[in-house]
Structures are given as structure tokens and as C-alpha cells.
N, C-alpha and C positions, 0 to 999 in steps of 0.2 A: 503496503500502497504508500510504503513513504517513498518506494520509489516512483511507481509509479507517479506522485504528486510533485518530487523532485524530478518529472520528463517536461507534466504539463506547463508549471513553473520555467522552466529552462523553454523552454516551445511559448511561453510568453514574452518571454523579458527580448529571446533574439526574433520573434515575428512581430515587436514592435517596432518601429523606428526611430529615436531620436529624435525634437527638432534642432535645426541647425541653434546657430547664432553668426548673427554676422555686425557689426554696426552696432553690441549691444540690443540687436534687433534679433527677437526670438522668429526664426521661420520652420512652419510647421514641415511634415515633411507629404500634407492630404489638408484641405480642407473638401467641409461637405458644401455647396450651395443646390438648390432646389431637388432633394433626397438623394441629388450624382454627386456620389464621391472621386475626384480632382486628386490628382496623383502633385506632387512637388516637383514638374521640370527644372527649374533652374533660377535658381537669383541670383541679384549683383552690387554693389552701388553706382545709383544716378548721379553723376561729378557735373560741375558745370566750373568751371573756370580754378580746382582743382576743391572744388568745395564738396564736405558729401550731402545730399541733399534729401537721398533715397534708398530704403532699399526694397530695391523691384520682383519682384517674383512670377513666375508665369504658372500656371495649376492650368495643368490637361488631364481630358481624358485619356490620348497615351500617349510613348516618347518622342518628340519632334525634336528635330538633329540642326535643322536648318531655318534662317527665316520661312523663304517660299513655304518649305511645306508643311511650318504654321500655316501660314498665310492660309494652305487649299487644303490643310487639312478642314472637315465638316463636323464637328467634333465639341462640347461647352471648352474654356478656356475661361478662366481668373488670373486677373493682371491684380495684385498686392502695392501697394505704394506704403511702404513704414514710414515719415517722415522724422529725419534724426537731425536736419538744421533747426535751430531755433524757432523760424518761423517766415514760409513764405508766401508772397502778398496774394489774393487768388487776380490781379494784374497778370500779375508775372505765367498765372497756373492758365489760363484761359487761352496765356497771349508764348506759348510754349505748346499748350496742345494743337492752335493753330497754324503756329509753325511746322509740328511733327507731322502735325495734313495735311502741311501745303510741301514740303518737300516730298513726302510719300508716294499723293495720291492730291492732287490739285485740281485734275477737274472735279470734286467732292469739297473743296475749297469755301466756295460761298450757298450750296447748296443747303436749306431748308433745316433740313436732319443736324449738320454742325452748327446752323447756326443753337439748334436745341438742347443739346445735346451741349455746348457750352457754354449754354446760358443754368446749367445748370452747379455751376460753379461761383455759389458768392460768399464765400467763406475764407481766411484763410486758412491757410494746411500749420499747421503746431507741430517742433517735435513731439512726438506721442503720437502722435495721428497715422487711422491707415486710412486710405483711400482703396475700395473696392471695383474695379469693372470687370464688372458679369460681363460674358461674348457668350450669347450661346450660340449656338450650331443655327439658331432658324433665323441670324440679327439679330435678336435680342441683343439690347448694349443698356447695358444696368450700372449707374454707378452710386456710392453707397461711401458715406465720409465718419466713419466713426458706428458704420452699422446702421445710420442712417439714411434707407434711401434721398437720393436729390431725382430721382427722374427714370426714365426705362422709354427706351426706343424702342420701335421693332427696323429693319435699316441692314440687312447685310453689306449694303454696299457700306454701312459708317462702320457697322462692326467691322467686315477687315481693314479702313480709313485709322484703326483704331486699336488695333496688331497691331501693324505699318508702322503706327509711330516708333515704334519700338522693335522689332523683329522686320522693317521692308528694309527697301534697300539705302538708305539714307535717314539709319536708325537716329532718334536725338540722342547714344550714347551708343558707343559704339560698342569698349568692354561691356556694356551690360545687359547689351544684347548677344554676346556671347556668354553672360553668365546665365541668362534665361532659357539659355540651347544648354546651360547644363557643362559649357568651355571650362 
């Protein structure tokens, strides 16, 4: 009986992937979104002029190894940003999203869905804040700030554009892209 209990304990401990820590942020090995478990694909630090802004993580239903594969993948994804910089003003946040969309999907830059997406962000982000961008396989884009839903849009082109900010040909941060792809 003791041997059986010891074996079960070993299997539970071995089968539980520990969270990793980056810049003091605990990065979970998996998250549950809409009753679906998404696994950590990879994570890294977003830097702007040598300043650490946030820890970015990509969660997906299956392992993704390239930006083009991730963009073509029809599964659900979650981009999580855990802010480590003291304060990022909402204007800078909106500007960064606009620039990322313009650089990777310029045909959507002035679209109504992009304008609506950008209108979700009305508050500054501070150290300790968590921002989730859920990208559903059906084109659903939901933004959350510290668990509070900021808004939802169903637009496959917008979901692709948001993902391309991080994993497109002209990502906001090439090192963060590598980290999100587990490299």
C-alpha cells in the first residue's frame, strides 16, 4: 500500500509542470480559457530602448514553432502581458498596437474593427497589471485587464492582425517573438 501511494505521489509531482519565473513574474505552464486548456508555447520580455516593459507569453492549443505557422493556425490562443514597468500610459499602449498592426497588416490599419479594438484601452497599465488578449479560432478577440473584460469583437482579420503584432514579419520585439515561439 505504501509503495502504491509513493508511486502515485511521484507521478503527480512529475506530471505537474512548475511555473517558471521571468523578471519576477510567475509564468504558468497552462491556462484555461472558455473551458479549453491552452499550454504555454513560450514567453519572453518586451523591451523598448533597453527598458523592460512586460513579460509576454503565448498560450496555444498546440505547439507553434514559427510566426507563419502561428498565424495560419486555426486554434485558440492567448497572449498574456504581465507588466513590470512602473507605468505605461494608455496613449503609448494604443500607439504601440496601432504601429504593430500598421507594420504587419497595413490594410487593416484604418478599419472599424481596429478602431473598436483600440478603444478598449482606456487606462494606463502599471507594474503588476495583467493584460490578456484572447484570440479564438473563430476570430473572437477579447481583451482583459486584470481579469476585467474590456471588450470583445468577432473578426478573423483582426485576430490575425493582433497576433501579427507579436509574431508577424515585423514584430514589435524580435526577441519577444523568439521567446513566445519557445526559442
